[in-house]
KELUM-379380 format. One record per atom (N, C-alpha, C, O): residue in three letters; x, y, z. Coordinates in steps of 0.05 Angstrom, whole numbers, plus 5000, padded with zeros to 4 digits. Layout:
ALAXYZ/...
***
This chain:
MET769670005188/MET771269765188/MET770969635160/MET768769585151/ASN773269575148/ASN773169435122/ASN772169145126/ASN773069005144/GLN770269065109/GLN769268795111/GLN770568615090/GLN770468675066/THR771668395099/THR772968205080/THR770967975076/THR769967855095/LEU770467905051/LEU768667695044/LEU770167455033/LEU771867485015/LEU769467225043/LEU770866975035/LEU768866775024/LEU766566755034/SER769766625004/SER767966414994/SER768566155009/SER770766045008/SER766566065023/SER766865815038/SER766865575018/SER765365574999/PRO768665385022/PRO768865165002/PRO766464985003/PRO765564905025/LEU765464914980/LEU763264714978/LEU764164494959/LEU764564544935/GLN764464254970/GLN765264024954/GLN763463984930/GLN760963984933/GLY764663964906/GLY763063914882/GLY762064164869/GLY760864154848/PHE762564394881/PHE761664654870/PHE763864854865/PHE764164954843/THR765364914886/THR767165154884/THR769965094875/THR771965184887/ASP770264934854/ASP772964874843/ASP773865114826/ASP772465314824/TYR776265084813/TYR777465314800/TYR775765404776/TYR775865644769/LYS774265234763/LYS772665314740/LYS770465514750/LYS770065724739/PHE769165434772/PHE767065604784/PHE768365864794/PHE767266074789/ARG770565834809/ARG771766074822/ARG772466284801/ARG771966524805/ASN773766194779/ASN774666384759/ASN772266524746/ASN772366764741/ALA770266364739/ALA767866484726/ALA766466674746/ALA765566894738/PHE766266594771/PHE764966764791/PHE766367034793/PHE765167244793/HIS769067014796/HIS770667254799/HIS770367444775/HIS770267684778/HIS770267324751/HIS770067474726/HIS767367614724/HIS767267854717/PHE765267474729/PHE762567594725/PHE761367744748/PHE759867934744/PHE762167674772/PHE760867794796/PHE762667944814/PHE762068164824/GLY765067834820/GLY766867964839/GLY765667964868/GLY763767834873/GLY766968124885/GLY766068154912/GLY767367974933/GLY767168024957/ILE768667754923/ILE769967564942/ILE772967634942/ILE774267644922/ASP773967674967/ASP776867734970/ASP778567484969/ASP780767494957/THR777667274982/THR779267024983/THR777366784979/THR775266774991/PHE778266594963/PHE776866344959/PHE778266124973/PHE780766104973/TYR776765944986/TYR777865704998/TYR777265474979/TYR775065444969/SER779265314973/SER778865094954/SER777364864969/SER777764834993/PRO775764704955/PRO774564474968/PRO776864294979/PRO779064284968/TYR776164155001/TYR778264015015/TYR779663785000/TYR778463654983/ILE782263755007/ILE783763524997/ILE783463295017/ILE783763335041/ARG782663065007/ARG782362835024/ARG784062605012/ARG783862544989/LEU785662475029/LEU787562275019/LEU786761985023/LEU787661815008/ASN785061925042/ASN784161645047/ASN786461455052/ASN786461235042/GLY788361545068/GLY790461365076/GLY792861325057/GLY794861225065/LYS792461405032/LYS794661385013/LYS795961665009/LYS794461855005/LEU798561675011/LEU799861935008/LEU800162004979/LEU802462024968/VAL797962044966/VAL797862114937/VAL795762334934/VAL793462314944/ILE796462544919/ILE794562754914/ILE793162704888/ILE794362684866/LYS790462664889/LYS788962604865/LYS789262824844/LYS789663054851/ASN789062744818/ASN789262934796/ASN787363174799/ASN788163404794/SER784863114806/SER782863334808/SER783763544828/SER783363784824/TYR784963454851/TYR785863644871/TYR788263804860/TYR788464044865/GLN790063664846/GLN792463794835/GLN791564014816/GLN792564244818/LYS789763944798/LYS788764144778/LYS787564384792/LYS787964614784/ASP786064334813/ASP784564544827/ASP786464744839/ASP785664984842/LEU788864664847/LEU790664844861/LEU792964944844/LEU794465114853/LEU793164854819/LEU795364954802/LEU795265254801/LEU793165374795/PRO797565384805/PRO797565684805/PRO796465794779/PRO795166004778/GLU797065654756/GLU796065764730/GLU792965744728/GLU791765894712/ASN791765574744/ASN788765564744/ASN787565764763/ASN785065774765/ASN789165904778/ASN788166094798/ASN789666364797/ASN790066494817/SER790566434773/SER792466654770/SER791266924778/SER792667104785/THR788566954776/THR787367214783/THR786067214810/THR784767404818/LEU786366994825/LEU784866954850/LEU786766924874/LEU789066844871/THR785766994897/THR787166924922/THR785766674932/THR783366674938/VAL787266454934/VAL786166194942/VAL787666074965/VAL790066094967/ILE786165954984/ILE787365815006/ILE786565525004/ILE784165465004/PRO788565335002/PRO787865055001/PRO786764955028/PRO787265075049/GLN785264735027/GLN784064625051/GLN784564325052/GLN784564185031/ILE784864215076/ILE785263925080/ILE783063825099/ILE782263975117/ILE782163575094/ILE780463445114/ILE781963185121/ILE782563025104/SER782663155147/SER784262925155/SER784262905186/SER783763105200/ASN784762665196/ASN785262625225/ASN787962485229/ASN788362345249/ASP789662515208/ASP792262375208/ASP794462575204/ASP794562715184/VAL796362575222/VAL798462785221/VAL800362745197/VAL801362945186/ASP800862495189/ASP802562445166/ASP801362555141/ASP802662665123/GLU798662515138/GLU797262625115/GLU797462935116/GLU797963055095/PHE797063045139/PHE797163335142/PHE799863445133/PHE800063645118/LEU801963325143/LEU804663415136/LEU805263375106/LEU806563545093/PHE804363155095/PHE804763105066/PHE803363315049/PHE804463425030/VAL800863375056/VAL799363575041/VAL800563855045/VAL800664015026/SER801463915069/SER802664185074/SER805164215057/SER805564435046/LYS806764005054/LYS809164025037/LYS808364065008/LYS809564214993/TYR806263915000/TYR805263934972/TYR804364214966/TYR805164334945/VAL802664334983/VAL801564594976/VAL803764814978/VAL803765004963/GLU805764764996/GLU807964954997/GLU809664944972/GLU810665154963/SER809864704960/SER811364684935/SER810064834912/SER811364904892/LEU807464884915/LEU805965044894/LEU806065344901/LEU805065504885/GLY807165414923/GLY807365694930/GLY805365794951/GLY805366034958/TYR803765614961/TYR801765694982/TYR803065705009/TYR804865535016/LYS802265905025/LYS803465935052/LYS801665835074/LYS802565795097/GLU799065795067/GLU797165725088/GLU795565475080/GLU795065425057/LEU794865315100/LEU793165085096/LEU790965095116/LEU791365115140/ASN788465085106/ASN786165095124/ASN785264805131/ASN785164635114/TRP784764765156/TRP784064495166/TRP781064485170/TRP779964635186/ASN779764305156/ASN776764275157/ASN775964105180/ASN776263865180/LEU774764235200/LEU773464095223/LEU770564175222/LEU769264205243/GLY769464215198/GLY766764305195/GLY764964125180/GLY762464125184/CYS765963965161/CYS764263805144/CYS762363635160/CYS763163495179/PRO759663655154/PRO757663525170/PRO756763255160/PRO755163115173/TYR757763175136/TYR756562935124/TYR757462675138/TYR759762635144/PRO755462495143/PRO755962255159/PRO758262085148/PRO759761965164/MET758662065122/MET760761895111/MET763562005119/MET765561855119/VAL763662255126/VAL766162385136/VAL766262365166/VAL768362285177/THR764162455179/THR764162475208/THR764462205222/THR765562185244/LYS763261995210/LYS763461725222/LYS766361625223/LYS767061445239/ARG768061735205/ARG770861665206/ARG772561845223/ARG774961835223/GLY771162005239/GLY772562185257/GLY774062415243/GLY776162495251/MET772762515222/MET773862745208/MET771762965206/MET769462925214/GLY772563195196/GLY770663425195/GLY769563485222/GLY771063485242/SER766963535224/SER765863615250/SER765763375269/SER765363405293/GLY766263125259/GLY766462895275/GLY768962875292/GLY769262705309/LEU770863055286/LEU773463055301/LEU773363255324/LEU775163245342/ILE771463435325/ILE771463655345/ILE771463545373/ILE772563665391/SER770063315377/SER769863215405/SER772463085414/SER772763005437/ASP774463055396/ASP776962925404/ASP779163135407/ASP780963155390/ALA779063285429/ALA780963505433/ALA783863405434/ALA785663555425/GLU784263165445/GLU787063065447/GLU788263025420/GLU790563085415/LYS786662905402/LYS787762855375/LYS788263115360/LYS790363145347/ILE786463315363/ILE786963575351/ILE789563695361/ILE791163805346/ASN789963675387/ASN792363775399/ASN794863645388/ASN796863775381/SER794763375387/SER797263225378/SER797963295349/SER800263315342/ILE795863325332/ILE796363395304/ILE797463675302/ILE799463715288/LEU796263865315/LEU797264145314/LEU800064165325/LEU801764315314/HIS800664015346/HIS803264025359/HIS805463935338/HIS807464075335/LYS804963715326/LYS806863605307/LYS807163785282/LYS809363835272/VAL804963875272/VAL804964045248/VAL806564305253/VAL808164395237/HIS806064425277/HIS807464675283/HIS810464625289/HIS812064805286/ASN811164385297/ASN813964325302/ASN815464245277/ASN817864285274/GLU814064125257/GLU815364005234/GLU814764145208/GLU815664045187/SER813264355208/SER812564485183/SER812464795187/SER811964885209/ASP812964935165/ASP812765235166/ASP810065325157/ASP809565575157/ILE808365145150/ILE805765225139/ILE804165385160/ILE804165315183/ILE802765585151/ILE800965735169/ILE798265585169/ILE797165515148/VAL797365515193/VAL794865365195/VAL792565545203/VAL792765715221/SER790265515189/SER787765635197/SER785665415200/SER786065195190/MET783465475213/MET781465275218/MET778765355207/MET777965585206/LYS777265155198/LYS774465185190/LYS772864985206/LYS773264745203/MET771165075224/MET769864895243/MET766864935244/MET765765145237/ARG765464735254/ARG762764775266/ARG763164795296/ARG765464795306/MET760964805311/MET761264845340/MET761364575355/MET761564565379/GLY761164365339/GLY761164095350/GLY759663915330/GLY758764005309/TYR759463655337/TYR757863485321/TYR755163435335/TYR753063465323/GLU755263345360/GLU752863285375/GLU751663535388/GLU749263565389/ASN753463705399/ASN752463945413/ASN754464175411/ASN756864125407/PRO753564425414/PRO755364655410/PRO757364705433/PRO758964885431/GLU757164535453/GLU759164565476/GLU761864435468/GLU763864505480/GLU761764255449/GLU764264105442/GLU766564285436/GLU768864235444/ILE765964505421/ILE768164685413/ILE769464825437/ILE771764905435/LEU767864855458/LEU768965005482/LEU771264855495/LEU772964975509/ASP771264585492/ASP773564425502/ASP775964445484/ASP778264395492/VAL775564525459/VAL777764525440/VAL779064805439/VAL781464825434/LEU777565015443/LEU778565285440/LEU781065345458/LEU782965475448/PRO781165255483/PRO783565295499/PRO786065165487/PRO788265265489/ILE785664935474/ILE787864795460/ILE788764955436/ILE791164995431/LEU786765055421/LEU787465215397/LEU788965465405/LEU790665565390/ASP788365575428/ASP789765815438/ASP792765775441/ASP794265975442/LYS793665525443/LYS796565475447/LYS798065515421/LYS800565525422/TYR796665525398/TYR798065525373/TYR797665785357/TYR795565915361/PRO799665855341/PRO799366115326/PRO797666085301/PRO798566135278/LEU795166005305/LEU793365975282/LEU792766245269/LEU792566455283/LYS792366245243/LYS791766505230/LYS788966595237/LYS788466835242/ASN787066415238/ASN784266485246/ASN782666225250/ASN783566005242/ILE780366255261/ILE778366035263/ILE775766135250/ILE774566325260/ALA774966005228/ALA772366065216/ALA770365875227/ALA770665625225/ILE768165975238/ILE766165795250/ILE763565825236/ILE762366035234/HIS762565585227/HIS759865575217/HIS758065525242/HIS758365325256/ALA756165705246/ALA754765705271/ALA752465495273/ALA750165565280/ARG753165255266/ARG751365025269/ARG753064795281/ARG755464815283/ILE751664575288/ILE753064325295/ILE752864135272/ILE751164165254/GLY754663945271/GLY754863755248/GLY752363605242/GLY751563585219/LYS751063505263/LYS748763325257/LYS746263475247/LYS744363355238/GLN746463745248/GLN744263905235/GLN744563895204/GLN742563955190/LEU746863835194/LEU747563875166/LEU747064175160/LEU748364345171/TYR745064235143/TYR744464515138/TYR741664585147/TYR740464785140/LYS740464405163/LYS737664445171/LYS737564615197/LYS739564645211/GLY735264725201/GLY734964885226/GLY736565145224/GLY738265175206/GLY736165315244/GLY737565575243/GLY740365555254/GLY741265355266/THR741865775251/THR744465795263/THR744065865293/THR741965965301/ASP746065805309/ASP745965855338/ASP747866085345/ASP750266045350/LEU746766325345/LEU748366565348/LEU749366595377/LEU751466705382/GLU747866495396/GLU748666495424/GLU751266335427/GLU753166415440/ALA751166095416/ALA753465915418/ALA755966035403/ALA758166005413/PHE755466175381/PHE757666305367/PHE758866525385/PHE761366555386/GLN757166675398/GLN758166885416/GLN759966765438/GLN761966875446/LYS759166525448/LYS760866385468/LYS763666325457/LYS765566355472/CYS763766255432/CYS766366195419/CYS768066455419/CYS770466445425/LEU766766675413/LEU768266935413/LEU769266995441/LEU771567095444/ASP767666935461/ASP768366995489/ASP770566805500/ASP771966875519/HIS770966575487/HIS772766375498/HIS775266325481/HIS776566115484/SER775966505464/SER778266465447/SER779766725443/SER778566945441/LYS782366705441/LYS783966945435/LYS784466985405/LYS785467185396/HIS783666775390/HIS784166785361/HIS782266965346/HIS780067025355/LYS783167045323/LYS781467195305/LYS779267005294/LYS779866795284/MET776767095296/MET774566925287/MET773267035262/MET772967275258/TYR772566845244/TYR770966915220/TYR768166785224/TYR767966575236/TYR766166925214/TYR763466815217/TYR762566685191/TYR763066785169/ASN761166455193/ASN760066315170/ASN757266205178/ASN756866105200/GLY755366225159/GLY752766105164/GLY750366285158/GLY750066495171/ASP748766205138/ASP746266345131/ASP746566635123/ASP744866805130/ILE748766705110/ILE748966975098/ILE747666945070/ILE748966875051/THR745067005069/THR743566945045/THR742467195031/THR741367185009/SER742767425044/SER741767685033/SER743367905046/SER744667875067/VAL743168145034/VAL744468385046/VAL743268435073/VAL744668515092/ALA740568405075/ALA739268455101/ALA740268265123/ALA740768345146/ALA740568005116/ALA741567805135/ALA744367875144/ALA745067845167/PHE745967965124/PHE748768035130/PHE748768275150/PHE750268275170/LYS747068475145/LYS747068715162/LYS746268645191/LYS747368755210/LYS744368465194/LYS743468375221/LYS745868255235/LYS746368315259/LEU747268075221/LEU749567935234/LEU751768135241/LEU753068115262/GLN752168325223/GLN754268535227/GLN753568695252/GLN755368765268/GLU751068765256/GLU750268915280/GLU750668745305/GLU751468845326/ARG750068485303/ARG750168305326/ARG753168255334/ARG753768245357/PHE754868225314/PHE757668155319/PHE759468385308/PHE760768345287/SER759568605322/SER760868845312/SER763968805310/SER765268965296/THR765068615324/THR768068575323/THR768868405300/THR771268395294/ILE766968275286/ILE767668105264/ILE768068265238/ILE766368435232/ASP770268225224/ASP770568365199/ASP771268175175/ASP771868255153/HIS771167905181/HIS771467705160/HIS768967525160/HIS768267415180/TRP767767515136/TRP765167375134/TRP765367165112/TRP766267225090/MET764566925118/MET764766705098/MET762066645087/MET760166595102/ILE761866635061/ILE759266585048/ILE759466325032/ILE761266295016/GLY757666135038/GLY757765875024/GLY755565845004/GLY755765934982/ARG753365715013/ARG751165664995/ARG749865924985/ARG748865924962/GLY749866135001/GLY748566384993/GLY749866504969/GLY748566644953/LEU752366444965/LEU753866554942/LEU753166414916/LEU753266544895/ILE752366164917/ILE751466024893/ILE748566084887/ILE747766114864/ALA746966104908/ALA744066174905/ALA743766454894/ALA741866504878/ASP745466634902/ASP745266914892/ASP748167014888/ASP749267134906/PRO749266974864/PRO752067044859/PRO752567344861/PRO754967424863/PHE750467514860/PHE750867804863/PHE751267884892/PHE752068114897/LEU750667704910/LEU750667784939/LEU753267904949/LEU753168124961/PRO755667784944/PRO758067904955/PRO758568194945/PRO759268364961/SER758168234919/SER758668504908/SER756568704919/SER757268944922/MET754168614923/MET752068794934/MET752668854964/MET752169084973/ILE753668664979/ILE754468715007/ILE756668935007/ILE756669125022/LYS758668894989/LYS760869084987/LYS759969364980/LYS760969564990/ALA758069374961/ALA757069634952/ALA754869744971/ALA753969974967/ASP754069594991/ASP752069675010/ASP749469754996/ASP748369965000/THR748569564978/THR746069624963/THR744369374962/THR745369144964/THR741769414960/THR739969184956/THR738869184927/THR737069024920/THR740069354910/THR739069384883/THR740869214864/THR743369254864/TYR739569044849/TYR741068884829/TYR741769044805/TYR740369234799/PRO743868974790/PRO744369114765/PRO742069064745/PRO740668864747/LYS741569264728/LYS739369244709/LYS739568984691/LYS737468864685/ASN741968924684/ASN742368684667/ASN743068434683/ASN744568264674/ARG741868414706/ARG742368194725/ARG742267914711/ARG744167764714/PHE740067864697/PHE739767594686/PHE741467544660/PHE741967324653/GLU742167764647/GLU744067734624/GLU746767634635/GLU747967454624/ILE747667764657/ILE750267694669/ILE750167404679/ILE751967244674/PHE747967344693/PHE747567074704/PHE747566864682/PHE748766654685/HIS746266934660/HIS746066744637/HIS748866694625/HIS749566464620/GLU750466904622/GLU753166874611/GLU754866704630/GLU756466534621/PHE754566754656/PHE756066604676/PHE755266304674/PHE757066134674/HIS752666254673/HIS751765974670/HIS752965844646/HIS753965614647/ASP752865984623/ASP753865864598/ASP756865804600/ASP757865604589/ARG758365984613/ARG761265944616/ARG761765684633/ARG763365514624/ILE760465664655/ILE761165424672/ILE760065164658/ILE761264954660/PHE757765194645/PHE756664954631/PHE758664854610/PHE759264614609/GLU759765034594/GLU761664964573/GLU764164834585/GLU765164634575/GLU765164954606/GLU767664844618/GLU767164574631/GLU768864394627/TYR764964534645/TYR764464274657/TYR763764064635/TYR764563834638/ASP762364154615/ASP761663974593/ASP764163864579/ASP764363634572/ALA766164044576/ALA768663964563/ALA770263774581/ALA771663604571/ALA769963804607/ALA771563644626/ALA770363384634/ALA771763194641/LEU767663364632/LEU766263124640/LEU765562954616/LEU765063064595/SER765662694620/SER765062524596/SER762162424597/SER761362294616/GLY760762474575/GLY758062364573/GLY755862554584/GLY756462734599/PRO753362504575/PRO751162684582/PRO750262674612/PRO749362864623/THR750662434624/THR749562414652/THR751262584672/THR750062724688/PRO753862574671/PRO755362734691/PRO754863034689/PRO754663174709/ILE754663134664/ILE754163424662/ILE751363494672/ILE750963704684/LYS749463314667/LYS746663364676/LYS746663374707/LYS745463554719/MET747963174720/MET748063164749/MET749563414761/MET748663524781/LYS751663484747/LYS753263724756/LYS751463974756/LYS751364114776/MET750164024734/MET748564264731/MET746064254749/MET745064464758/LEU744964014752/LEU742663984770/LEU743364074798/LEU741864204812/GLY745764004807/GLY746764084833/GLY746864394835/GLY745964504855/PHE747864524814/PHE747964814814/PHE745164934814/PHE744665134829/TRP743364814799/TRP740664934797/TRP739064904822/TRP737165064827/GLU739764724839/GLU738464714866/GLU738864974880/GLU737165064895/TYR741165104875/TYR741765364887/TYR740865594868/TYR739465774877/PHE741665574843/PHE740965794824/PHE737965854824/PHE737266084822/SER736365644826/SER733465684824/SER732465884844/SER730366004840/LYS733865914867/LYS733066104888/LYS733166394879/LYS731966574891/SER734566444857/SER734766724846/SER732366794828/SER732067014819/PHE730666594823/PHE728466634804/PHE725766654820/PHE725566564843/SER723766774807/SER721366844822/SER719866594832/SER718466614852/ASN720066374817/ASN718766134827/ASN720865904828/ASN721065744809/PRO722365894850/PRO724565694852/PRO723765404846/PRO725165264832/GLN721465324857/GLN720665034854/GLN720164974825/GLN720964764814/LYS718665154812/LYS717865124784/LYS720465124766/LYS720764964747/THR722265304773/THR724765334758/THR726365074760/THR727364964740/PHE726664974784/PHE728264734788/PHE726964484775/PHE728364314764/LYS724364484776/LYS722864264764/LYS723364244733/LYS723664034722/LYS723464484721/LYS723964504692/LYS726664384685/LYS726864244665/ILE728664444702/ILE731364334697/ILE731364034702/ILE732563884686/LYS730063954723/LYS729963664730/LYS728663494708/LYS729463274703/LYS726663614695/LYS725163464675/LYS726763434649/LYS726063264632/ALA728763604645/ALA730263594620/ALA731763334618/ALA733563284634/SER731063164599/SER732062894598/SER734762864583/SER736062654586/ASN735463064568/ASN738063054554/ASN739163334552/ASN737863524560/VAL741563354540/VAL742963614539/VAL741463824523/VAL741364054530/LYS740163724501/LYS738663904484/LYS736264024500/LYS735764264499/ALA734763844513/ALA732463934529/ALA733364114552/ALA731964304559/TYR735664054563/TYR736764224584/TYR737264514573/TYR736564704586/GLY738564524550/GLY739064784537/GLY736564944533/GLY736465184538/ILE734464814523/ILE731864944518/ILE730665044545/ILE729665274546/ALA730764874566/ALA729764954592/ALA731165204603/ALA729865384613/VAL733765204600/VAL735465424610/VAL734665684595/VAL734265894607/GLU734465664569/GLU733665904552/GLU730966014562/GLU730666254565/GLU729065834566/GLU726365914574/GLU726466054601/GLU725266264605/ILE727965944620/ILE728166054647/ILE729366334646/ILE728266524658/PHE731566364632/PHE732766634631/PHE731166834615/PHE731067074622/LYS729866744594/LYS728166914578/LYS725967034595/LYS725467274595/GLY724666854610/GLY722466944628/GLY723467134649/GLY722167334655/ALA725767074660/ALA726967254682/ALA727667524671/ALA727167724684/LYS728867534647/LYS729567794635/LYS727067954628/LYS727068194632/ARG725067814619/ARG722567954612/ARG721268084637/ARG720168304635/ASN721467944659/ASN720068034683/ASN721768214701/ASN720768324721/SER724268254694/SER725968414712/SER725968704705/SER727268864718/
***
């Protein structure tokens, strides 16, 4: 069975700059999901969202736009917008676990409101040609919440449902609940994608054995922590390329340059790269020490020196 690998969207990380660089240096991802569009009650698409979805910024990639909303007018507005850019599918985020989203009844905070989900899907399927797919957790408070929603989702011609096998209030803590994910498979006629804790080739293989009917796998944080992971899964190998850290270094420099050019001032670029290094550091032999080195860099020059030291050490030891 052919395995399709998808990049799960991560707000603040997987925008078009990252996606293009990732695709160029590592490959292995068949489809990228863009970080969600959020409107906040105004029917206006922010510039950053527009840039992220422009076809010319994604010319070598397969990208699916995503929306986070609990408002049908917003949904229809965004679906028309993405269709005007040539996209045929819009993914609806019912997975985001962050309290500032869930408290407003969006992301995984919407899963317990089956009626609202039904009314939005009903109107969207009646008034739009957009193909809808879903990205969900199994609930916010408990993994039973999704079981009340799945029969409603079965009424609509959804392309697929991608499920992160956690509940919202876990955020990313604690393990995935594979029993609860199996229940979702048993209670839906839709095509299911699996998401959650694909952090190594070995972890992927275990999941593959457990869920033999799944052939679409979504990788989120694991893909930033180890950018070689998707291509290694595809090649069915646990061996890294000999020039692993040379490639990683080039990739780092590419995204640093692009974000540095786009962000104004030294603080935003430092915060941006610090976010990435929380994940990148996991690829190095001493993640805590690596991240500490980056954290201590007080300006861009010090940051550059820290990065050089980290990669030099890694290349020497690999």
